[in-house]
C-alpha positions in Angstrom: -161.0 89.0 -124.2 -157.9 90.6 -125.6 -154.9 88.2 -125.7 -151.4 89.5 -124.9 -148.3 88.2 -126.6 -146.8 85.5 -124.4 -143.3 84.1 -124.7 -141.3 81.6 -122.7 -138.2 79.6 -122.1 -137.5 76.1 -120.8 -135.5 76.0 -117.6 -134.2 73.1 -115.4 -137.3 70.9 -114.8 -139.6 73.8 -115.6 -140.7 76.6 -117.8 -140.6 80.4 -117.7 -143.5 82.4 -119.2 -143.8 86.1 -119.6 -145.9 88.8 -121.1 -145.3 92.6 -121.0 -146.3 92.9 -117.4 -145.6 89.6 -115.6 -143.1 86.8 -115.5 -143.5 83.4 -113.9 -141.3 80.4 -113.5 -142.8 77.0 -112.7 -140.5 74.2 -111.6 -141.3 70.6 -110.7 -139.4 69.9 -107.5 -137.9 66.6 -106.5 -140.9 66.1 -104.2 -143.2 66.2 -107.2 -144.8 69.5 -106.2 -144.8 72.5 -108.6 -143.2 75.7 -107.3 -144.3 78.9 -109.0 -142.5 82.2 -108.8 -144.6 85.0 -110.2 -143.5 88.6 -110.4 -144.8 91.9 -111.9 -142.1 93.3 -114.2 -141.3 96.7 -115.8 -139.4 96.6 -119.0 -136.6 99.2 -119.2 -136.9 98.8 -123.0 -140.5 100.0 -122.8 -139.8 102.6 -120.2 -137.1 104.2 -122.3 -139.3 103.9 -125.5 -136.8 101.7 -127.3 -139.6 99.3 -128.2 -141.0 101.9 -130.5 -137.9 102.0 -132.7 -138.3 99.4 -135.5 -135.1 97.5 -136.5 -133.3 98.7 -133.4 -135.6 97.5 -130.6 -134.7 93.8 -131.3 -131.2 94.2 -129.9 -132.4 95.8 -126.7 -135.2 93.3 -126.3 -132.7 90.4 -126.9 -130.4 91.7 -124.1 -133.3 92.1 -121.7 -134.7 88.7 -122.5 -131.3 87.0 -122.0 -131.0 88.6 -118.5 -134.5 87.4 -117.6 -133.6 84.0 -118.9 -130.5 83.7 -116.7 -132.5 84.8 -113.6 -135.1 82.1 -114.4 -132.4 79.4 -114.8 -130.9 80.4 -111.5 -134.3 80.1 -109.8 -134.9 76.6 -111.2 -131.3 75.5 -110.4 -131.7 76.2 -106.7 -134.1 73.3 -106.3 -131.6 70.7 -107.5 -128.4 71.7 -105.6 -127.5 68.7 -103.5 -125.8 70.8 -100.8 -125.1 74.4 -100.0 -121.9 75.3 -101.7 -119.4 77.6 -100.1 -119.2 81.0 -101.8 -116.1 81.3 -104.0 -113.4 83.9 -103.4 -114.8 85.8 -106.4 -118.3 85.8 -104.9 -117.0 86.9 -101.5 -115.1 89.7 -103.2 -118.3 90.9 -105.0 -120.3 90.6 -101.7 -117.9 93.1 -100.0 -118.4 95.6 -102.8 -122.0 95.2 -103.9 -123.7 93.7 -100.8 -127.4 92.8 -101.7 -126.9 93.7 -105.3 -124.3 90.9 -105.8 -126.8 88.5 -107.3 -127.7 91.1 -110.0 -124.0 91.7 -110.7 -123.4 87.9 -111.1 -126.4 87.7 -113.5 -125.0 90.4 -115.7 -121.5 89.0 -115.5 -122.9 85.7 -116.7 -124.6 87.5 -119.5 -121.3 89.2 -120.4 -119.5 85.8 -120.5 -122.2 84.4 -122.7 -121.9 87.3 -125.1 -118.1 86.9 -125.3 -118.5 83.2 -125.9 -121.0 83.8 -128.7 -118.8 86.4 -130.3 -115.8 84.0 -130.2 -117.8 81.1 -131.6 -120.0 82.7 -134.1 -118.0 85.8 -135.3 -114.3 85.4 -134.7 -114.0 81.7 -135.6 -116.1 81.9 -138.8 -114.3 85.0 -140.1 -110.9 83.4 -139.3 -111.8 80.2 -141.1 -113.4 82.1 -144.0 -110.2 84.1 -144.4 -108.3 80.9 -145.1 -110.1 80.7 -148.4 -108.4 83.9 -149.5 -105.5 81.9 -150.8 -107.9 80.2 -153.3 -110.2 83.0 -154.4 -110.4 86.8 -154.3 -114.2 86.7 -154.8 -115.9 88.8 -152.1 -119.2 86.9 -152.7 -117.5 83.5 -152.3 -115.6 84.5 -149.2 -118.6 86.0 -147.4 -120.8 83.0 -148.5 -118.1 80.6 -147.2 -117.9 82.5 -143.8 -121.7 82.5 -143.5 -122.0 78.7 -144.2 -119.3 78.1 -141.6 -121.2 80.1 -139.1 -124.4 78.2 -139.8 -122.5 74.9 -139.7 -121.0 75.8 -136.3 -124.5 76.7 -135.0 -126.1 73.4 -136.3 -123.2 71.4 -134.8 -123.5 73.1 -131.5 -127.3 72.5 -131.3 -126.9 68.8 -132.3 -124.0 68.1 -129.8 -125.8 69.6 -126.8 -129.0 67.7 -127.8 -127.1 64.4 -127.1 -126.9 65.3 -123.4 -129.6 63.6 -121.3 -130.2 66.7 -119.1 -130.6 68.9 -122.2 -133.1 66.4 -123.7 -135.2 67.0 -120.6 -134.9 70.8 -121.1 -135.9 70.3 -124.8 -139.0 68.4 -123.6 -140.0 71.4 -121.5 -139.3 73.6 -124.5 -141.9 71.5 -126.4 -144.3 71.9 -123.4 -143.9 75.6 -123.5 -144.8 75.8 -127.2 -147.8 73.5 -126.8 -149.1 75.6 -123.9 -148.7 78.9 -125.8 -150.6 77.4 -128.8 -153.4 76.4 -126.5 -153.6 79.9 -125.2 -153.4 81.5 -128.6 -156.3 79.3 -129.8 -158.5 80.5 -127.0 -158.9 77.0 -125.5 -159.1 76.2 -121.7 -155.6 75.7 -120.5 -155.7 72.0 -119.7 -153.2 69.2 -120.3 -155.7 67.5 -122.6 -156.1 70.6 -124.8 -152.3 71.5 -124.9 -151.3 67.9 -125.7 -152.7 68.0 -129.3 -150.7 70.9 -130.5 -147.3 70.9 -132.2 -144.0 71.5 -130.4 -142.9 73.7 -133.3 -143.7 77.5 -133.0 -142.8 80.3 -135.4 -141.9 82.7 -132.6 -139.4 80.3 -131.1 -135.9 81.5 -130.2 -134.5 78.8 -132.5 -136.2 80.4 -135.4 -134.8 83.8 -134.3 -131.2 82.4 -134.1 -131.4 80.8 -137.5 -132.7 84.0 -139.1 -129.9 85.9 -137.4 -127.4 83.5 -139.1 -129.0 84.2 -142.5 -129.3 88.0 -142.0 -125.6 88.2 -140.8 -124.5 86.5 -144.1 -126.5 89.1 -146.1 -125.5 92.2 -144.1 -121.9 91.4 -143.6 -121.5 90.9 -147.4 -122.2 94.6 -147.9 -118.8 95.5 -146.4 -116.7 93.4 -148.9 -113.8 91.5 -147.4 -111.4 94.0 -145.6 -108.5 93.0 -143.4 -109.3 90.7 -140.4 -109.4 93.5 -137.8 -111.9 95.5 -139.8 -114.0 92.4 -140.6 -114.4 91.8 -136.8 -115.1 95.5 -136.2 -117.8 95.7 -138.9 -119.4 92.5 -137.7 -119.6 93.6 -134.1 -121.0 97.0 -135.0 -123.7 95.4 -137.2 -124.8 92.9 -134.5 -127.6 95.2 -133.2 -128.8 95.7 -136.8 -128.8 92.0 -137.5 -130.7 91.3 -134.3 -133.1 94.1 -135.0 -134.0 93.0 -138.5 -134.3 89.3 -137.3 -136.6 90.4 -134.5 -138.9 92.2 -136.9 -139.1 89.1 -139.1 -140.0 86.9 -136.1 -142.6 89.4 -135.0 -144.2 89.2 -138.5 -144.0 85.4 -138.5 -146.0 85.4 -135.3 -148.6 87.7 -136.7 -149.1 86.4 -140.3 -149.5 82.8 -141.3 -148.9 83.1 -145.0 -146.7 81.3 -147.5 -143.9 83.9 -147.5 -143.6 83.7 -143.7 -143.7 79.9 -143.8 -140.9 79.9 -146.3 -138.8 82.3 -144.2 -139.3 80.3 -141.0 -139.1 76.8 -142.5 -135.4 76.2 -141.7 -135.8 77.3 -138.1 -139.0 75.3 -137.7 -137.2 72.2 -138.9 -134.4 72.8 -136.5 -136.9 72.9 -133.7 -137.3 69.2 -134.3 -134.0 69.0 -132.5 -134.4 71.8 -129.9 -137.9 70.6 -128.8 -139.1 67.1 -127.8 -142.5 65.7 -127.1 -143.3 66.4 -123.5 -145.2 64.1 -121.1 -148.3 65.2 -119.3 -146.4 66.2 -116.1 -144.2 68.5 -118.1 -147.2 70.1 -119.8 -148.8 70.7 -116.4 -145.7 72.6 -115.3 -145.8 74.8 -118.5 -149.5 75.4 -118.0 -148.9 76.5 -114.4 -146.4 79.1 -115.5 -148.7 80.3 -118.3 -151.7 80.6 -116.1 -149.6 82.7 -113.7 -149.0 85.4 -116.3 -152.4 85.4 -118.1 -154.7 85.0 -115.0 -156.2 88.4 -115.5 -157.0 87.6 -119.2 -158.5 84.2 -118.4 -160.6 85.4 -115.4 -164.0 83.8 -115.2 -162.9 80.6 -117.0 -162.8 77.2 -115.2 -159.0 76.9 -115.5 -158.2 80.1 -113.6 -156.2 79.4 -110.5 -154.6 81.7 -107.9 -151.0 81.6 -106.7 -151.6 79.4 -103.7 -153.4 76.8 -105.8 -150.6 77.0 -108.4 -147.9 76.4 -105.7 -149.7 73.2 -104.5 -151.0 71.9 -107.8 -149.8 68.4 -108.7 -151.7 65.5 -110.2 
């Protein structure tokens, strides 16, 4: 039985799982039931052949993954809205223009806002603060190193601060459940709570690892351009973003394939940071993650005792 690469994401009271052909979101509703939304997907990155371009495909895959993540979050959020909110004027305006495509427009608009926020926080702010050291030293190495350390410091502070929120702690528990479930699948074990429970919440292909490697790679690549004026610094950093993401993606891909000392050294900082971004899940959270996982690997696990169909997944609850 050939195993396909499976990835995932924690959402509100649930987990999204996906492979190359399917995506599923499982959510524990307030009634205690588990709702599973399963879809067949076609990756535009694969259709256009971008996935065959090493060191560039990472940027395209990252953008596609972020869009899928926002859709999954929106699906999970709908089960916890206390009352139907009136559409805003902005939503009414979009409805008049885009009709049934309004939801897709809002998703990509959210993605655009997220990208702008990331650029402001992790590019503009670090390079502005790094430039303040120019009055002390002219060393290009020191200035770039200082900017890189500021970027990493902002990232670590951001992760730590959001981890203090109680709702985010729940999301981090589902993040841990996602990792445990994927380990269980990768080891070829029946997808049960008992089997998944014994695995670690830390996984080398985690997005936390990816983000930390992005921080390190940006420090190294941005250093190649010296320390030009502020406008050119920002331009160079924006132009290099796809390259940084692409190289980081290749490293994460290798980390998931090879379990050697070099890969462990490279991923060690990100693995340690996962001790913040993942928490030990309870059995009910593991069950939700396993429901999402089964929904995307059902063809691969056919014939095993843990295979369930969509109707059973929708009703399953211990």
